[in-house]
PQR file of N, CA, C, O and H, with PARSE charges and radii, in Angstrom:
ATOM      1  N   UNK A   1      -8.182 249.786 140.867 -0.4000 1.5000
ATOM      2  CA  UNK A   1      -7.721 248.527 140.301 -0.0000 2.0000
ATOM      3  C   UNK A   1      -8.037 247.357 141.244  0.5500 1.7000
ATOM      4  O   UNK A   1      -8.503 246.304 140.808 -0.5500 1.4000
ATOM      5  N   UNK A   2      -7.779 247.556 142.529 -0.4000 1.5000
ATOM      6  CA  UNK A   2      -8.018 246.483 143.494 -0.0000 2.0000
ATOM      7  C   UNK A   2      -9.504 246.135 143.572  0.5500 1.7000
ATOM      8  O   UNK A   2      -9.863 244.964 143.696 -0.5500 1.4000
ATOM      9  H   UNK A   2      -7.401 248.412 142.883  0.4000 1.0000
ATOM     10  N   UNK A   3     -10.360 247.143 143.501 -0.4000 1.5000
ATOM     11  CA  UNK A   3     -11.797 246.895 143.525 -0.0000 2.0000
ATOM     12  C   UNK A   3     -12.251 246.069 142.338  0.5500 1.7000
ATOM     13  O   UNK A   3     -13.127 245.215 142.470 -0.5500 1.4000
ATOM     14  H   UNK A   3     -10.068 248.094 143.401  0.4000 1.0000
ATOM     15  N   UNK A   4     -11.653 246.322 141.166 -0.4000 1.5000
ATOM     16  CA  UNK A   4     -11.995 245.564 139.957 -0.0000 2.0000
ATOM     17  C   UNK A   4     -11.563 244.108 140.091  0.5500 1.7000
ATOM     18  O   UNK A   4     -12.287 243.200 139.683 -0.5500 1.4000
ATOM     19  H   UNK A   4     -10.941 247.016 141.059  0.4000 1.0000
ATOM     20  N   UNK A   5     -10.381 243.888 140.663 -0.4000 1.5000
ATOM     21  CA  UNK A   5      -9.882 242.520 140.859 -0.0000 2.0000
ATOM     22  C   UNK A   5     -10.811 241.765 141.805  0.5500 1.7000
ATOM     23  O   UNK A   5     -11.153 240.611 141.549 -0.5500 1.4000
ATOM     24  H   UNK A   5      -9.792 244.626 140.995  0.4000 1.0000
ATOM     25  N   UNK A   6     -11.217 242.406 142.889 -0.4000 1.5000
ATOM     26  CA  UNK A   6     -12.123 241.768 143.840 -0.0000 2.0000
ATOM     27  C   UNK A   6     -13.462 241.452 143.185  0.5500 1.7000
ATOM     28  O   UNK A   6     -14.037 240.391 143.432 -0.5500 1.4000
ATOM     29  H   UNK A   6     -10.939 243.344 143.097  0.4000 1.0000
ATOM     30  N   UNK A   7     -13.963 242.360 142.354 -0.4000 1.5000
ATOM     31  CA  UNK A   7     -15.232 242.145 141.662 -0.0000 2.0000
ATOM     32  C   UNK A   7     -15.113 240.978 140.682  0.5500 1.7000
ATOM     33  O   UNK A   7     -16.020 240.151 140.588 -0.5500 1.4000
ATOM     34  H   UNK A   7     -13.496 243.222 142.154  0.4000 1.0000
ATOM     35  N   UNK A   8     -13.995 240.910 139.953 -0.4000 1.5000
ATOM     36  CA  UNK A   8     -13.776 239.802 139.023 -0.0000 2.0000
ATOM     37  C   UNK A   8     -13.704 238.471 139.762  0.5500 1.7000
ATOM     38  O   UNK A   8     -14.258 237.472 139.303 -0.5500 1.4000
ATOM     39  H   UNK A   8     -13.259 241.582 140.029  0.4000 1.0000
ATOM     40  N   UNK A   9     -13.024 238.458 140.904 -0.4000 1.5000
ATOM     41  CA  UNK A   9     -12.911 237.234 141.689 -0.0000 2.0000
ATOM     42  C   UNK A   9     -14.274 236.798 142.218  0.5500 1.7000
ATOM     43  O   UNK A   9     -14.598 235.611 142.206 -0.5500 1.4000
ATOM     44  H   UNK A   9     -12.575 239.269 141.277  0.4000 1.0000
ATOM     45  N   UNK A  10     -15.069 237.756 142.680 -0.4000 1.5000
ATOM     46  CA  UNK A  10     -16.407 237.456 143.170 -0.0000 2.0000
ATOM     47  C   UNK A  10     -17.267 236.865 142.045  0.5500 1.7000
ATOM     48  O   UNK A  10     -17.989 235.892 142.263 -0.5500 1.4000
ATOM     49  H   UNK A  10     -14.806 238.720 142.690  0.4000 1.0000
ATOM     50  N   UNK A  11     -17.190 237.447 140.854 -0.4000 1.5000
ATOM     51  CA  UNK A  11     -17.929 236.910 139.707 -0.0000 2.0000
ATOM     52  C   UNK A  11     -17.471 235.502 139.375  0.5500 1.7000
ATOM     53  O   UNK A  11     -18.287 234.637 139.058 -0.5500 1.4000
ATOM     54  H   UNK A  11     -16.603 238.237 140.677  0.4000 1.0000
ATOM     55  N   UNK A  12     -16.160 235.268 139.448 -0.4000 1.5000
ATOM     56  CA  UNK A  12     -15.593 233.951 139.186 -0.0000 2.0000
ATOM     57  C   UNK A  12     -16.156 232.914 140.161  0.5500 1.7000
ATOM     58  O   UNK A  12     -16.561 231.829 139.742 -0.5500 1.4000
ATOM     59  H   UNK A  12     -15.497 235.971 139.706  0.4000 1.0000
ATOM     60  N   UNK A  13     -16.184 233.238 141.452 -0.4000 1.5000
ATOM     61  CA  UNK A  13     -16.706 232.324 142.474 -0.0000 2.0000
ATOM     62  C   UNK A  13     -18.201 232.092 142.258  0.5500 1.7000
ATOM     63  O   UNK A  13     -18.672 230.962 142.391 -0.5500 1.4000
ATOM     64  H   UNK A  13     -15.855 234.119 141.792  0.4000 1.0000
ATOM     65  N   UNK A  14     -18.947 233.133 141.931 -0.4000 1.5000
ATOM     66  CA  UNK A  14     -20.383 232.988 141.705 -0.0000 2.0000
ATOM     67  C   UNK A  14     -20.652 232.093 140.499  0.5500 1.7000
ATOM     68  O   UNK A  14     -21.564 231.267 140.536 -0.5500 1.4000
ATOM     69  H   UNK A  14     -18.564 234.050 141.824  0.4000 1.0000
ATOM     70  N   UNK A  15     -19.872 232.245 139.434 -0.4000 1.5000
ATOM     71  CA  UNK A  15     -20.043 231.396 138.258 -0.0000 2.0000
ATOM     72  C   UNK A  15     -19.769 229.936 138.590  0.5500 1.7000
ATOM     73  O   UNK A  15     -20.502 229.048 138.156 -0.5500 1.4000
ATOM     74  H   UNK A  15     -19.131 232.916 139.403  0.4000 1.0000
ATOM     75  N   UNK A  16     -18.705 229.689 139.365 -0.4000 1.5000
ATOM     76  CA  UNK A  16     -18.393 228.322 139.765 -0.0000 2.0000
ATOM     77  C   UNK A  16     -19.530 227.731 140.590  0.5500 1.7000
ATOM     78  O   UNK A  16     -19.892 226.568 140.412 -0.5500 1.4000
ATOM     79  H   UNK A  16     -18.110 230.411 139.717  0.4000 1.0000
ATOM     80  N   UNK A  17     -20.089 228.525 141.484 -0.4000 1.5000
ATOM     81  CA  UNK A  17     -21.166 228.059 142.340 -0.0000 2.0000
ATOM     82  C   UNK A  17     -22.399 227.693 141.521  0.5500 1.7000
ATOM     83  O   UNK A  17     -23.036 226.671 141.778 -0.5500 1.4000
ATOM     84  H   UNK A  17     -19.795 229.470 141.629  0.4000 1.0000
ATOM     85  N   UNK A  18     -22.736 228.516 140.543 -0.4000 1.5000
ATOM     86  CA  UNK A  18     -23.893 228.250 139.685 -0.0000 2.0000
ATOM     87  C   UNK A  18     -23.687 226.958 138.907  0.5500 1.7000
ATOM     88  O   UNK A  18     -24.608 226.149 138.796 -0.5500 1.4000
ATOM     89  H   UNK A  18     -22.219 229.346 140.334  0.4000 1.0000
ATOM     90  N   UNK A  19     -22.495 226.756 138.372 -0.4000 1.5000
ATOM     91  CA  UNK A  19     -22.218 225.535 137.609 -0.0000 2.0000
ATOM     92  C   UNK A  19     -22.276 224.314 138.515  0.5500 1.7000
ATOM     93  O   UNK A  19     -22.818 223.280 138.124 -0.5500 1.4000
ATOM     94  H   UNK A  19     -21.747 227.413 138.463  0.4000 1.0000
ATOM     95  N   UNK A  20     -21.724 224.420 139.722 -0.4000 1.5000
ATOM     96  CA  UNK A  20     -21.780 223.304 140.672 -0.0000 2.0000
ATOM     97  C   UNK A  20     -23.231 222.962 141.009  0.5500 1.7000
ATOM     98  O   UNK A  20     -23.579 221.786 141.115 -0.5500 1.4000
ATOM     99  H   UNK A  20     -21.283 225.259 140.040  0.4000 1.0000
ATOM    100  N   UNK A  21     -24.074 223.972 141.177 -0.4000 1.5000
ATOM    101  CA  UNK A  21     -25.493 223.735 141.448 -0.0000 2.0000
ATOM    102  C   UNK A  21     -26.167 223.046 140.268  0.5500 1.7000
ATOM    103  O   UNK A  21     -27.002 222.161 140.455 -0.5500 1.4000
ATOM    104  H   UNK A  21     -23.791 224.928 141.091  0.4000 1.0000
ATOM    105  N   UNK A  22     -25.807 223.451 139.056 -0.4000 1.5000
ATOM    106  CA  UNK A  22     -26.382 222.839 137.859 -0.0000 2.0000
ATOM    107  C   UNK A  22     -25.969 221.367 137.742  0.5500 1.7000
ATOM    108  O   UNK A  22     -26.773 220.520 137.351 -0.5500 1.4000
ATOM    109  H   UNK A  22     -25.129 224.170 138.904  0.4000 1.0000
ATOM    110  N   UNK A  23     -24.717 221.072 138.083 -0.4000 1.5000
ATOM    111  CA  UNK A  23     -24.246 219.679 138.058 -0.0000 2.0000
ATOM    112  C   UNK A  23     -25.059 218.843 139.042  0.5500 1.7000
ATOM    113  O   UNK A  23     -25.494 217.741 138.711 -0.5500 1.4000
ATOM    114  H   UNK A  23     -24.064 221.760 138.400  0.4000 1.0000
ATOM    115  N   UNK A  24     -25.262 219.362 140.241 -0.4000 1.5000
ATOM    116  CA  UNK A  24     -26.029 218.634 141.258 -0.0000 2.0000
ATOM    117  C   UNK A  24     -27.475 218.431 140.822  0.5500 1.7000
ATOM    118  O   UNK A  24     -28.041 217.356 141.020 -0.5500 1.4000
ATOM    119  H   UNK A  24     -24.907 220.258 140.510  0.4000 1.0000
ATOM    120  N   UNK A  25     -28.070 219.456 140.233 -0.4000 1.5000
ATOM    121  CA  UNK A  25     -29.444 219.355 139.752 -0.0000 2.0000
ATOM    122  C   UNK A  25     -29.559 218.315 138.637  0.5500 1.7000
ATOM    123  O   UNK A  25     -30.512 217.536 138.601 -0.5500 1.4000
ATOM    124  H   UNK A  25     -27.611 220.329 140.072  0.4000 1.0000
ATOM    125  N   UNK A  26     -28.588 218.310 137.737 -0.4000 1.5000
ATOM    126  CA  UNK A  26     -28.570 217.331 136.650 -0.0000 2.0000
ATOM    127  C   UNK A  26     -28.478 215.900 137.202  0.5500 1.7000
ATOM    128  O   UNK A  26     -29.204 215.010 136.758 -0.5500 1.4000
ATOM    129  H   UNK A  26     -27.814 218.942 137.767  0.4000 1.0000
ATOM    130  N   UNK A  27     -27.592 215.692 138.161 -0.4000 1.5000
ATOM    131  CA  UNK A  27     -27.445 214.358 138.751 -0.0000 2.0000
ATOM    132  C   UNK A  27     -28.738 213.908 139.426  0.5500 1.7000
ATOM    133  O   UNK A  27     -29.126 212.743 139.334 -0.5500 1.4000
ATOM    134  H   UNK A  27     -27.003 216.415 138.522  0.4000 1.0000
ATOM    135  N   UNK A  28     -29.397 214.842 140.102 -0.4000 1.5000
ATOM    136  CA  UNK A  28     -30.633 214.494 140.800 -0.0000 2.0000
ATOM    137  C   UNK A  28     -31.748 214.161 139.808  0.5500 1.7000
ATOM    138  O   UNK A  28     -32.449 213.162 139.966 -0.5500 1.4000
ATOM    139  H   UNK A  28     -29.082 215.788 140.176  0.4000 1.0000
ATOM    140  N   UNK A  29     -31.908 215.004 138.785 -0.4000 1.5000
ATOM    141  CA  UNK A  29     -32.988 214.783 137.814 -0.0000 2.0000
ATOM    142  C   UNK A  29     -32.735 213.569 136.931  0.5500 1.7000
ATOM    143  O   UNK A  29     -33.657 212.803 136.652 -0.5500 1.4000
ATOM    144  H   UNK A  29     -31.338 215.816 138.656  0.4000 1.0000
ATOM    145  N   UNK A  30     -31.500 213.387 136.492 -0.4000 1.5000
ATOM    146  CA  UNK A  30     -31.193 212.325 135.535 -0.0000 2.0000
ATOM    147  C   UNK A  30     -31.018 210.959 136.182  0.5500 1.7000
ATOM    148  O   UNK A  30     -31.436 209.944 135.624 -0.5500 1.4000
ATOM    149  H   UNK A  30     -30.750 214.009 136.719  0.4000 1.0000
ATOM    150  N   UNK A  31     -30.403 210.933 137.352 -0.4000 1.5000
ATOM    151  CA  UNK A  31     -30.040 209.650 137.951 -0.0000 2.0000
ATOM    152  C   UNK A  31     -30.617 209.435 139.343  0.5500 1.7000
ATOM    153  O   UNK A  31     -30.427 208.370 139.929 -0.5500 1.4000
ATOM    154  H   UNK A  31     -30.064 211.758 137.805  0.4000 1.0000
ATOM    155  N   UNK A  32     -31.312 210.418 139.876 -0.4000 1.5000
ATOM    156  CA  UNK A  32     -31.854 210.295 141.216 -0.0000 2.0000
ATOM    157  C   UNK A  32     -30.795 210.344 142.298  0.5500 1.7000
ATOM    158  O   UNK A  32     -31.021 209.892 143.421 -0.5500 1.4000
ATOM    159  H   UNK A  32     -31.467 211.284 139.400  0.4000 1.0000
ATOM    160  N   UNK A  33     -29.632 210.897 141.957 -0.4000 1.5000
ATOM    161  CA  UNK A  33     -28.520 210.986 142.904 -0.0000 2.0000
ATOM    162  C   UNK A  33     -28.551 212.345 143.576  0.5500 1.7000
ATOM    163  O   UNK A  33     -28.581 213.375 142.904 -0.5500 1.4000
ATOM    164  H   UNK A  33     -29.448 211.265 141.046  0.4000 1.0000
ATOM    165  N   UNK A  34     -28.543 212.349 144.892 -0.4000 1.5000
ATOM    166  CA  UNK A  34     -28.483 213.599 145.645 -0.0000 2.0000
ATOM    167  C   UNK A  34     -27.071 213.745 146.198  0.5500 1.7000
ATOM    168  O   UNK A  34     -26.734 213.099 147.190 -0.5500 1.4000
ATOM    169  H   UNK A  34     -28.518 211.511 145.438  0.4000 1.0000
ATOM    170  N   UNK A  35     -26.227 214.592 145.570 -0.4000 1.5000
ATOM    171  CA  UNK A  35     -24.850 214.749 146.060 -0.0000 2.0000
ATOM    172  C   UNK A  35     -24.815 215.277 147.493  0.5500 1.7000
ATOM    173  O   UNK A  35     -25.657 216.076 147.902 -0.5500 1.4000
ATOM    174  H   UNK A  35     -26.501 215.117 144.765  0.4000 1.0000
ATOM    175  N   UNK A  36     -23.824 214.811 148.238 -0.4000 1.5000
ATOM    176  CA  UNK A  36     -23.634 215.289 149.605 -0.0000 2.0000
ATOM    177  C   UNK A  36     -22.997 216.676 149.573  0.5500 1.7000
ATOM    178  O   UNK A  36     -22.563 217.147 148.522 -0.5500 1.4000
ATOM    179  H   UNK A  36     -23.140 214.162 147.906  0.4000 1.0000
ATOM    180  N   UNK A  37     -22.947 217.312 150.718 -0.4000 1.5000
ATOM    181  CA  UNK A  37     -22.301 218.625 150.819 -0.0000 2.0000
ATOM    182  C   UNK A  37     -20.839 218.526 150.381  0.5500 1.7000
ATOM    183  O   UNK A  37     -20.336 219.411 149.688 -0.5500 1.4000
ATOM    184  H   UNK A  37     -23.300 216.929 151.572  0.4000 1.0000
ATOM    185  N   UNK A  38     -20.160 217.454 150.783 -0.4000 1.5000
ATOM    186  CA  UNK A  38     -18.754 217.266 150.402 -0.0000 2.0000
ATOM    187  C   UNK A  38     -18.607 217.152 148.889  0.5500 1.7000
ATOM    188  O   UNK A  38     -17.695 217.742 148.310 -0.5500 1.4000
ATOM    189  H   UNK A  38     -20.568 216.735 151.346  0.4000 1.0000
ATOM    190  N   UNK A  39     -19.492 216.403 148.249 -0.4000 1.5000
ATOM    191  CA  UNK A  39     -19.424 216.251 146.798 -0.0000 2.0000
ATOM    192  C   UNK A  39     -19.707 217.576 146.091  0.5500 1.7000
ATOM    193  O   UNK A  39     -19.076 217.888 145.081 -0.5500 1.4000
ATOM    194  H   UNK A  39     -20.233 215.924 148.720  0.4000 1.0000
ATOM    195  N   UNK A  40     -20.637 218.343 146.609 -0.4000 1.5000
ATOM    196  CA  UNK A  40     -20.931 219.653 146.021 -0.0000 2.0000
ATOM    197  C   UNK A  40     -19.707 220.556 146.110  0.5500 1.7000
ATOM    198  O   UNK A  40     -19.398 221.287 145.169 -0.5500 1.4000
ATOM    199  H   UNK A  40     -21.150 218.090 147.430  0.4000 1.0000
ATOM    200  N   UNK A  41     -19.015 220.504 147.235 -0.4000 1.5000
ATOM    201  CA  UNK A  41     -17.820 221.321 147.419 -0.0000 2.0000
ATOM    202  C   UNK A  41     -16.728 220.890 146.446  0.5500 1.7000
ATOM    203  O   UNK A  41     -16.008 221.730 145.907 -0.5500 1.4000
ATOM    204  H   UNK A  41     -19.266 219.910 147.999  0.4000 1.0000
ATOM    205  N   UNK A  42     -16.603 219.587 146.221 -0.4000 1.5000
ATOM    206  CA  UNK A  42     -15.615 219.077 145.264 -0.0000 2.0000
ATOM    207  C   UNK A  42     -15.947 219.555 143.856  0.5500 1.7000
ATOM    208  O   UNK A  42     -15.048 219.950 143.114 -0.5500 1.4000
ATOM    209  H   UNK A  42     -17.188 218.904 146.659  0.4000 1.0000
ATOM    210  N   UNK A  43     -17.223 219.525 143.477 -0.4000 1.5000
ATOM    211  CA  UNK A  43     -17.618 220.061 142.171 -0.0000 2.0000
ATOM    212  C   UNK A  43     -17.201 221.519 142.054  0.5500 1.7000
ATOM    213  O   UNK A  43     -16.670 221.946 141.029 -0.5500 1.4000
ATOM    214  H   UNK A  43     -17.953 219.204 144.080  0.4000 1.0000
ATOM    215  N   UNK A  44     -17.446 222.269 143.104 -0.4000 1.5000
ATOM    216  CA  UNK A  44     -17.135 223.694 143.104 -0.0000 2.0000
ATOM    217  C   UNK A  44     -15.631 223.909 142.924  0.5500 1.7000
ATOM    218  O   UNK A  44     -15.216 224.768 142.145 -0.5500 1.4000
ATOM    219  H   UNK A  44     -17.878 221.923 143.937  0.4000 1.0000
ATOM    220  N   UNK A  45     -14.825 223.143 143.631 -0.4000 1.5000
ATOM    221  CA  UNK A  45     -13.373 223.297 143.546 -0.0000 2.0000
ATOM    222  C   UNK A  45     -12.805 222.809 142.216  0.5500 1.7000
ATOM    223  O   UNK A  45     -11.780 223.314 141.757 -0.5500 1.4000
ATOM    224  H   UNK A  45     -15.161 222.445 144.264  0.4000 1.0000
ATOM    225  N   UNK A  46     -13.461 221.833 141.599 -0.4000 1.5000
ATOM    226  CA  UNK A  46     -12.895 221.219 140.402 -0.0000 2.0000
ATOM    227  C   UNK A  46     -13.182 221.986 139.120  0.5500 1.7000
ATOM    228  O   UNK A  46     -12.636 221.658 138.067 -0.5500 1.4000
ATOM    229  H   UNK A  46     -14.293 221.423 141.973  0.4000 1.0000
ATOM    230  N   UNK A  47     -14.028 222.998 139.199 -0.4000 1.5000
ATOM    231  CA  UNK A  47     -14.339 223.781 138.004 -0.0000 2.0000
ATOM    232  C   UNK A  47     -13.210 224.782 137.776  0.5500 1.7000
ATOM    233  O   UNK A  47     -12.927 225.631 138.622 -0.5500 1.4000
ATOM    234  H   UNK A  47     -14.471 223.264 140.055  0.4000 1.0000
ATOM    235  N   UNK A  48     -12.577 224.661 136.623 -0.4000 1.5000
ATOM    236  CA  UNK A  48     -11.433 225.505 136.281 -0.0000 2.0000
ATOM    237  C   UNK A  48     -11.915 226.739 135.538  0.5500 1.7000
ATOM    238  O   UNK A  48     -12.734 226.635 134.625 -0.5500 1.4000
ATOM    239  H   UNK A  48     -12.806 223.971 135.936  0.4000 1.0000
ATOM    240  N   UNK A  49     -11.417 227.895 135.920 -0.4000 1.5000
ATOM    241  CA  UNK A  49     -11.818 229.157 135.284 -0.0000 2.0000
ATOM    242  C   UNK A  49     -11.497 229.135 133.795  0.5500 1.7000
ATOM    243  O   UNK A  49     -12.269 229.662 132.994 -0.5500 1.4000
ATOM    244  H   UNK A  49     -10.752 227.979 136.662  0.4000 1.0000
ATOM    245  N   UNK A  50     -10.378 228.537 133.410 -0.4000 1.5000
ATOM    246  CA  UNK A  50     -10.022 228.442 131.999 -0.0000 2.0000
ATOM    247  C   UNK A  50     -11.053 227.650 131.220  0.5500 1.7000
ATOM    248  O   UNK A  50     -11.380 227.999 130.086 -0.5500 1.4000
ATOM    249  H   UNK A  50      -9.751 228.108 134.060  0.4000 1.0000
ATOM    250  N   UNK A  51     -11.564 226.595 131.816 -0.4000 1.5000
ATOM    251  CA  UNK A  51     -12.594 225.797 131.147 -0.0000 2.0000
ATOM    252  C   UNK A  51     -13.871 226.604 130.974  0.5500 1.7000
ATOM    253  O   UNK A  51     -14.555 226.467 129.960 -0.5500 1.4000
ATOM    254  H   UNK A  51     -11.299 226.312 132.738  0.4000 1.0000
ATOM    255  N   UNK A  52     -14.198 227.440 131.944 -0.4000 1.5000
ATOM    256  CA  UNK A  52     -15.376 228.293 131.822 -0.0000 2.0000
ATOM    257  C   UNK A  52     -15.212 229.230 130.628  0.5500 1.7000
ATOM    258  O   UNK A  52     -16.126 229.383 129.819 -0.5500 1.4000
ATOM    259  H   UNK A  52     -13.642 227.551 132.767  0.4000 1.0000
ATOM    260  N   UNK A  53     -14.046 229.853 130.526 -0.4000 1.5000
ATOM    261  CA  UNK A  53     -13.806 230.785 129.431 -0.0000 2.0000
ATOM    262  C   UNK A  53     -13.822 230.071 128.090  0.5500 1.7000
ATOM    263  O   UNK A  53     -14.388 230.584 127.124 -0.5500 1.4000
ATOM    264  H   UNK A  53     -13.303 229.729 131.183  0.4000 1.0000
ATOM    265  N   UNK A  54     -13.212 228.900 128.016 -0.4000 1.5000
ATOM    266  CA  UNK A  54     -13.179 228.155 126.759 -0.0000 2.0000
ATOM    267  C   UNK A  54     -14.573 227.765 126.311  0.5500 1.7000
ATOM    268  O   UNK A  54     -14.881 227.847 125.122 -0.5500 1.4000
ATOM    269  H   UNK A  54     -12.752 228.484 128.800  0.4000 1.0000
ATOM    270  N   UNK A  55     -15.425 227.339 127.239 -0.4000 1.5000
ATOM    271  CA  UNK A  55     -16.776 226.935 126.866 -0.0000 2.0000
ATOM    272  C   UNK A  55     -17.588 228.133 126.397  0.5500 1.7000
ATOM    273  O   UNK A  55     -18.417 228.004 125.495 -0.5500 1.4000
ATOM    274  H   UNK A  55     -15.174 227.272 128.205  0.4000 1.0000
ATOM    275  N   UNK A  56     -17.361 229.300 126.999 -0.4000 1.5000
ATOM    276  CA  UNK A  56     -18.067 230.503 126.571 -0.0000 2.0000
ATOM    277  C   UNK A  56     -17.643 230.895 125.161  0.5500 1.7000
ATOM    278  O   UNK A  56     -18.478 231.285 124.345 -0.5500 1.4000
ATOM    279  H   UNK A  56     -16.688 229.405 127.731  0.4000 1.0000
ATOM    280  N   UNK A  57     -16.345 230.792 124.870 -0.4000 1.5000
ATOM    281  CA  UNK A  57     -15.846 231.141 123.542 -0.0000 2.0000
ATOM    282  C   UNK A  57     -16.422 230.185 122.503  0.5500 1.7000
ATOM    283  O   UNK A  57     -16.866 230.618 121.440 -0.5500 1.4000
ATOM    284  H   UNK A  57     -15.666 230.475 125.532  0.4000 1.0000
ATOM    285  N   UNK A  58     -16.417 228.892 122.804 -0.4000 1.5000
ATOM    286  CA  UNK A  58     -16.967 227.911 121.871 -0.0000 2.0000
ATOM    287  C   UNK A  58     -18.449 228.164 121.627  0.5500 1.7000
ATOM    288  O   UNK A  58     -18.930 228.045 120.501 -0.5500 1.4000
ATOM    289  H   UNK A  58     -16.056 228.540 123.668  0.4000 1.0000
ATOM    290  N   UNK A  59     -19.166 228.513 122.690 -0.4000 1.5000
ATOM    291  CA  UNK A  59     -20.599 228.769 122.574 -0.0000 2.0000
ATOM    292  C   UNK A  59     -20.854 230.003 121.707  0.5500 1.7000
ATOM    293  O   UNK A  59     -21.792 230.023 120.911 -0.5500 1.4000
ATOM    294  H   UNK A  59     -18.774 228.609 123.605  0.4000 1.0000
ATOM    295  N   UNK A  60     -20.020 231.030 121.863 -0.4000 1.5000
ATOM    296  CA  UNK A  60     -20.193 232.256 121.083 -0.0000 2.0000
ATOM    297  C   UNK A  60     -19.873 232.026 119.603  0.5500 1.7000
ATOM    298  O   UNK A  60     -20.442 232.694 118.739 -0.5500 1.4000
ATOM    299  H   UNK A  60     -19.258 231.014 122.510  0.4000 1.0000
ATOM    300  N   UNK A  61     -18.977 231.095 119.304 -0.4000 1.5000
ATOM    301  CA  UNK A  61     -18.597 230.823 117.920 -0.0000 2.0000
ATOM    302  C   UNK A  61     -19.683 230.080 117.157  0.5500 1.7000
ATOM    303  O   UNK A  61     -19.713 230.127 115.927 -0.5500 1.4000
ATOM    304  H   UNK A  61     -18.515 230.552 120.006  0.4000 1.0000
ATOM    305  N   UNK A  62     -20.572 229.398 117.863 -0.4000 1.5000
ATOM    306  CA  UNK A  62     -21.622 228.613 117.203 -0.0000 2.0000
ATOM    307  C   UNK A  62     -22.653 229.455 116.553  0.5500 1.7000
ATOM    308  O   UNK A  62     -23.595 228.929 115.960 -0.5500 1.4000
ATOM    309  H   UNK A  62     -20.547 229.360 118.862  0.4000 1.0000
TER
END
């Protein structure tokens, strides 16, 4: 059970990291803005796991 929880948490962190990278890439391509390391970390922290799940459910319903 503990191994599964750790694996789920690792997946959660990896998903947040990928989304934060996508946000930074979008800002750079669209607006020429290169986020600082601090801003990237804030993006990473501000992504809520519930929002990730909700967006996946909405996407699957389409």
